[in-house]
SEKE-620889 format. One record per residue (C-alpha): residue number from 0; z, x, y. Coordinates in Angstrom, 2 decimals. Layout:
BEGIN
@n = NUM | w = Z | u = X | v = Y
...
This chain:
BEGIN
@n = 0 | w = 62.78 | u = 61.32 | v = -40.45
@n = 1 | w = 63.23 | u = 58.11 | v = -38.50
@n = 2 | w = 64.65 | u = 55.02 | v = -40.15
@n = 3 | w = 62.08 | u = 52.27 | v = -40.45
@n = 4 | w = 64.24 | u = 49.84 | v = -38.45
@n = 5 | w = 62.48 | u = 50.77 | v = -35.21
@n = 6 | w = 60.45 | u = 47.93 | v = -33.70
@n = 7 | w = 57.78 | u = 49.19 | v = -31.35
@n = 8 | w = 58.43 | u = 47.79 | v = -27.91
@n = 9 | w = 55.79 | u = 47.25 | v = -25.27
@n = 10 | w = 54.07 | u = 50.65 | v = -24.93
@n = 11 | w = 53.07 | u = 49.69 | v = -21.39
@n = 12 | w = 56.75 | u = 49.70 | v = -20.40
@n = 13 | w = 57.22 | u = 53.20 | v = -21.82
@n = 14 | w = 54.04 | u = 54.48 | v = -20.18
@n = 15 | w = 55.30 | u = 53.15 | v = -16.85
@n = 16 | w = 58.70 | u = 54.78 | v = -17.34
@n = 17 | w = 57.15 | u = 58.11 | v = -18.30
@n = 18 | w = 54.83 | u = 57.83 | v = -15.29
@n = 19 | w = 57.91 | u = 57.37 | v = -13.08
@n = 20 | w = 59.60 | u = 60.42 | v = -14.61
@n = 21 | w = 56.50 | u = 62.59 | v = -14.15
@n = 22 | w = 56.10 | u = 61.25 | v = -10.60
@n = 23 | w = 59.64 | u = 62.40 | v = -9.80
@n = 24 | w = 58.85 | u = 65.83 | v = -11.29
@n = 25 | w = 55.64 | u = 66.02 | v = -9.23
@n = 26 | w = 57.56 | u = 65.22 | v = -6.07
@n = 27 | w = 59.93 | u = 68.06 | v = -6.90
@n = 28 | w = 57.11 | u = 70.49 | v = -7.72
@n = 29 | w = 55.27 | u = 69.59 | v = -4.51
@n = 30 | w = 58.41 | u = 70.30 | v = -2.52
@n = 31 | w = 59.64 | u = 73.57 | v = -4.04
@n = 32 | w = 56.70 | u = 74.69 | v = -6.24
@n = 33 | w = 57.18 | u = 77.17 | v = -9.08
@n = 34 | w = 59.28 | u = 80.30 | v = -9.51
@n = 35 | w = 62.78 | u = 78.88 | v = -9.90
@n = 36 | w = 64.85 | u = 78.88 | v = -13.08
@n = 37 | w = 65.10 | u = 75.83 | v = -15.29
@n = 38 | w = 68.68 | u = 74.91 | v = -14.19
@n = 39 | w = 67.50 | u = 74.66 | v = -10.57
@n = 40 | w = 64.74 | u = 72.23 | v = -11.57
@n = 41 | w = 67.27 | u = 70.25 | v = -13.65
@n = 42 | w = 69.64 | u = 69.83 | v = -10.76
@n = 43 | w = 66.91 | u = 69.00 | v = -8.26
@n = 44 | w = 65.25 | u = 66.53 | v = -10.65
@n = 45 | w = 68.55 | u = 64.70 | v = -11.10
@n = 46 | w = 68.70 | u = 64.21 | v = -7.32
@n = 47 | w = 65.13 | u = 62.90 | v = -7.16
@n = 48 | w = 65.66 | u = 60.60 | v = -10.17
@n = 49 | w = 68.70 | u = 59.13 | v = -8.43
@n = 50 | w = 66.69 | u = 58.64 | v = -5.23
@n = 51 | w = 63.92 | u = 56.91 | v = -7.21
@n = 52 | w = 66.36 | u = 54.74 | v = -9.19
@n = 53 | w = 65.44 | u = 56.33 | v = -12.51
@n = 54 | w = 68.47 | u = 56.12 | v = -14.83
@n = 55 | w = 69.27 | u = 59.53 | v = -16.30
@n = 56 | w = 71.80 | u = 61.60 | v = -18.22
@n = 57 | w = 71.59 | u = 65.35 | v = -17.81
@n = 58 | w = 72.34 | u = 67.80 | v = -20.61
@n = 59 | w = 73.16 | u = 65.01 | v = -23.03
@n = 60 | w = 74.82 | u = 66.32 | v = -26.17
@n = 61 | w = 72.86 | u = 65.48 | v = -29.30
@n = 62 | w = 74.86 | u = 65.37 | v = -32.51
@n = 63 | w = 73.22 | u = 66.49 | v = -35.73
@n = 64 | w = 73.93 | u = 65.04 | v = -39.15
@n = 65 | w = 73.05 | u = 66.46 | v = -42.55
@n = 66 | w = 73.67 | u = 64.39 | v = -45.70
@n = 67 | w = 75.81 | u = 62.08 | v = -43.58
@n = 68 | w = 78.04 | u = 64.90 | v = -42.32
@n = 69 | w = 78.19 | u = 65.69 | v = -38.61
@n = 70 | w = 77.44 | u = 69.36 | v = -38.03
@n = 71 | w = 79.49 | u = 71.46 | v = -35.65
@n = 72 | w = 76.30 | u = 72.68 | v = -33.99
@n = 73 | w = 74.92 | u = 70.39 | v = -31.30
@n = 74 | w = 71.95 | u = 70.48 | v = -28.96
@n = 75 | w = 71.72 | u = 69.48 | v = -25.33
@n = 76 | w = 68.70 | u = 67.58 | v = -24.11
@n = 77 | w = 67.81 | u = 68.41 | v = -20.52
@n = 78 | w = 67.56 | u = 64.70 | v = -19.72
@n = 79 | w = 67.60 | u = 61.33 | v = -21.36
@n = 80 | w = 66.06 | u = 58.82 | v = -18.95
@n = 81 | w = 66.17 | u = 55.03 | v = -19.22
@n = 82 | w = 68.53 | u = 55.54 | v = -22.20
@n = 83 | w = 65.60 | u = 56.11 | v = -24.56
@n = 84 | w = 63.19 | u = 58.79 | v = -23.32
@n = 85 | w = 63.93 | u = 62.46 | v = -23.98
@n = 86 | w = 62.82 | u = 64.72 | v = -21.11
@n = 87 | w = 62.66 | u = 68.44 | v = -21.75
@n = 88 | w = 62.08 | u = 70.81 | v = -18.82
@n = 89 | w = 60.61 | u = 74.28 | v = -18.91
@n = 90 | w = 59.95 | u = 76.94 | v = -16.28
@n = 91 | w = 57.57 | u = 79.18 | v = -18.23
@n = 92 | w = 54.08 | u = 80.52 | v = -17.60
@n = 93 | w = 52.64 | u = 78.43 | v = -20.45
@n = 94 | w = 53.89 | u = 75.75 | v = -22.84
@n = 95 | w = 53.97 | u = 76.85 | v = -26.48
@n = 96 | w = 54.25 | u = 75.08 | v = -29.80
@n = 97 | w = 57.94 | u = 75.97 | v = -29.97
@n = 98 | w = 58.55 | u = 74.02 | v = -26.75
@n = 99 | w = 56.91 | u = 70.95 | v = -28.24
@n = 100 | w = 58.84 | u = 71.41 | v = -31.50
@n = 101 | w = 62.08 | u = 71.49 | v = -29.51
@n = 102 | w = 61.19 | u = 68.16 | v = -27.86
@n = 103 | w = 60.21 | u = 66.63 | v = -31.21
@n = 104 | w = 63.46 | u = 67.76 | v = -32.82
@n = 105 | w = 65.47 | u = 66.25 | v = -29.97
@n = 106 | w = 63.56 | u = 63.01 | v = -30.38
@n = 107 | w = 64.29 | u = 63.01 | v = -34.12
@n = 108 | w = 67.98 | u = 63.83 | v = -33.67
@n = 109 | w = 68.46 | u = 60.94 | v = -31.25
@n = 110 | w = 66.09 | u = 58.59 | v = -33.10
@n = 111 | w = 64.04 | u = 58.13 | v = -29.93
@n = 112 | w = 60.31 | u = 57.56 | v = -30.11
@n = 113 | w = 59.26 | u = 58.71 | v = -26.63
@n = 114 | w = 59.50 | u = 62.09 | v = -24.96
@n = 115 | w = 58.19 | u = 63.99 | v = -21.96
@n = 116 | w = 57.75 | u = 67.76 | v = -21.78
@n = 117 | w = 57.52 | u = 69.10 | v = -18.21
@n = 118 | w = 56.71 | u = 72.68 | v = -17.21
@n = 119 | w = 57.45 | u = 73.83 | v = -13.66
@n = 120 | w = 56.40 | u = 77.43 | v = -14.36
@n = 121 | w = 52.67 | u = 77.25 | v = -13.78
@n = 122 | w = 51.63 | u = 78.36 | v = -10.28
@n = 123 | w = 48.59 | u = 76.06 | v = -9.97
@n = 124 | w = 50.20 | u = 72.75 | v = -10.93
@n = 125 | w = 52.95 | u = 70.88 | v = -12.68
@n = 126 | w = 52.18 | u = 70.50 | v = -16.38
@n = 127 | w = 53.49 | u = 67.40 | v = -18.16
@n = 128 | w = 52.91 | u = 66.01 | v = -21.64
@n = 129 | w = 53.94 | u = 62.58 | v = -22.94
@n = 130 | w = 54.59 | u = 61.98 | v = -26.63
@n = 131 | w = 55.27 | u = 59.05 | v = -28.91
@n = 132 | w = 56.44 | u = 59.21 | v = -32.49
@n = 133 | w = 54.03 | u = 57.24 | v = -34.70
@n = 134 | w = 55.80 | u = 55.87 | v = -37.77
@n = 135 | w = 52.52 | u = 55.03 | v = -39.51
@n = 136 | w = 51.37 | u = 58.66 | v = -39.53
@n = 137 | w = 54.81 | u = 60.29 | v = -39.28
@n = 138 | w = 53.45 | u = 62.39 | v = -36.38
@n = 139 | w = 54.07 | u = 62.89 | v = -32.69
@n = 140 | w = 51.06 | u = 61.67 | v = -30.75
@n = 141 | w = 50.12 | u = 62.94 | v = -27.31
@n = 142 | w = 49.78 | u = 59.97 | v = -24.95
@n = 143 | w = 46.85 | u = 60.36 | v = -22.65
@n = 144 | w = 46.51 | u = 58.63 | v = -19.33
């Protein structure tokens, strides 16, 4: 659960940042299409993000705490962009609930309220979903538009 110290910043700024991230992913998809493994998309997306001046960290280690004790087990987020948006990449035929749950857990672990799930595995198009954690409902809301 998120601490209640979070102050919601201008959602327009986050929508713009997520739009930039998805735009970079679309540029990548349009250039190489589908059929590659996730690590290839990760590496290529890092190049495009650099070219588009999108700040990013790839495979950022996420520490996990339980009852105030840091666990030995860690996770690695595919990307953290702009220091506060988790970006999880997939190269699968279809996104599943477990992929969304992975993104949500990464958002919780890092106490970040915005995340993007991108799938390069669909042959017809790039599939991207934007999410925001809503403290009022304690749910992850899909951001449309």
